[in-house]
Every structure is written in C-alpha cells, then in structure tokens.
VOGU-3710 file (C-alpha; in Angstrom, 3 decimals, decimal comma):
1> lawspdgktl> 272,044/151,836/-147,866  272,107/155,559/-147,866  273,287/157,929/-145,102  271,591/161,348/-144,514  274,049/164,389/-145,279  274,247/165,339/-141,341  275,015/161,520/-140,758  272,243/161,350/-137,974  270,188/158,979/-139,930  270,959/155,566/-142,030
11> isgsadysir> 268,073/154,566/-144,555  268,084/150,702/-145,553  266,041/149,012/-148,438  265,047/145,543/-148,100  263,906/142,215/-149,880  260,924/142,219/-147,465  259,657/145,098/-149,591  260,266/147,618/-146,723  262,320/150,796/-145,946  263,610/151,538/-142,810
21> twntktwkql> 265,237/154,325/-141,327  267,729/154,246/-138,483  268,763/156,884/-135,572  272,501/156,503/-136,054  273,102/157,727/-132,486  271,481/155,203/-130,375  270,704/152,216/-133,855  267,142/152,433/-133,105  264,585/152,126/-135,722  263,013/155,463/-136,271
31> avldghartv> 259,884/154,210/-138,823  259,067/151,246/-141,390  258,086/152,497/-144,783  255,852/150,617/-146,755  254,606/150,975/-150,452  256,734/148,963/-152,737  255,512/145,563/-153,846  258,760/143,888/-154,270  262,762/144,202/-153,200  263,894/147,673/-152,394
41> yriaispngr> 266,871/147,882/-154,665  268,455/151,199/-153,952  268,096/154,277/-152,113  269,358/158,039/-152,404  268,928/160,898/-150,326  268,580/164,512/-151,448  271,563/167,003/-151,177  269,233/168,992/-148,832  268,603/165,740/-146,779  264,766/166,595/-146,873
51> ifasaswddt> 263,837/163,905/-149,412  264,856/160,199/-150,270  264,206/158,118/-153,449  263,664/154,331/-153,247  264,586/152,452/-156,590  262,618/148,833/-156,514  262,043/145,529/-158,524  258,118/146,486/-158,524  258,756/148,742/-161,849  258,657/151,835/-159,626
61> arlwnlknsq> 260,906/154,238/-158,053  259,526/156,425/-155,202  259,929/160,153/-152,937  259,887/159,935/-149,557  259,820/162,679/-146,770  262,307/161,964/-144,566  261,552/164,008/-141,697  257,757/162,500/-141,393  258,341/159,043/-143,608  255,453/159,689/-145,687
71> pissplhhan> 255,273/159,416/-149,879  255,579/162,557/-151,446  254,001/161,581/-154,936  252,644/158,807/-157,037  255,043/155,954/-157,779  257,527/156,778/-160,739  256,522/154,071/-162,829  258,936/152,319/-165,137  259,120/149,655/-168,126  260,843/147,162/-165,785
81> wvncvsfsvd> 263,026/146,793/-162,569  264,388/150,046/-161,441  268,053/148,953/-160,498  269,281/152,545/-159,478  268,434/156,204/-158,129  270,366/159,106/-157,896  269,645/163,111/-157,455  271,665/165,605/-159,044  274,051/168,041/-157,078  271,505/170,733/-156,889
91> gkllatgcdd> 268,758/168,024/-155,991  266,513/169,379/-158,509  266,572/165,910/-161,120  266,272/162,830/-160,089  267,788/159,753/-162,560  266,475/156,422/-162,605  268,015/153,688/-164,084  265,867/150,732/-165,591  266,087/147,207/-166,599  264,589/148,328/-169,939
101> knmytwdvsa> 268,578/149,348/-170,237  266,775/152,836/-170,421  267,872/155,821/-168,176  265,318/158,523/-167,051  265,509/161,966/-165,594  262,612/163,389/-163,475  261,900/167,071/-162,208  261,749/167,107/-158,478  260,517/170,133/-158,293  257,845/169,433/-160,498
111> ilk> 256,827/166,505/-158,638  256,781/168,166/-155,459  254,258/170,628/-156,646
//
C-alpha cells in the first residue's frame, strides 16, 4: 500500500496481479491496473505525486501515471523477483531491490523521455 502525498489516493498491489487505486474520501475504487504477471509486492509514489512505481514477482518494476492510470514506459526487467521499490527524495531516481541480492537505480527522467 502507498498513500499519495496529498492523502486523497491509496494504491494497493495484490496477489491477483493487479494494482488498484482508491479515493480515500469515499473509499470507492478509482481504477484497476493490469500489466504484471505475478504478485505486485510493493508500491512507491514519487514525491510530486504524479507517478508511482510497482514491484512484482514477475521480475519487473513498472512506472505508472497516477492521474490516468496508464503505464509510462516498458517494464524495468530484472533477473529475479523485485521485492522493493523507492523513489529518491527529489524523485529523479528509482531504486529497486531484486531477489538476486542486487539493488538497481534507474534514471526516472530518462525513462520519462
């Protein structure tokens, strides 16, 4: 689970491979995002609240547009399960942790171009 910086949206990852966004005022589901092929294990929202990342046991991390619930880029492939994901304080880097015992950093601005 991850809260948007403004507290208006909650994002959940699931064992059914989906990501769901929720309006925290009404607790109504806003969207169901499909794209992962295995459990979505972690969610992180960028500091500006515009994008979020998901980490999955399908060996990928993905970036999503929070406003329109669309994927931003191709999946970020890893050698094994992706167990954690986090944005840097300025939102320019994304860090992912993989079950291959390595940590990776991704240049978010380059991915967004």
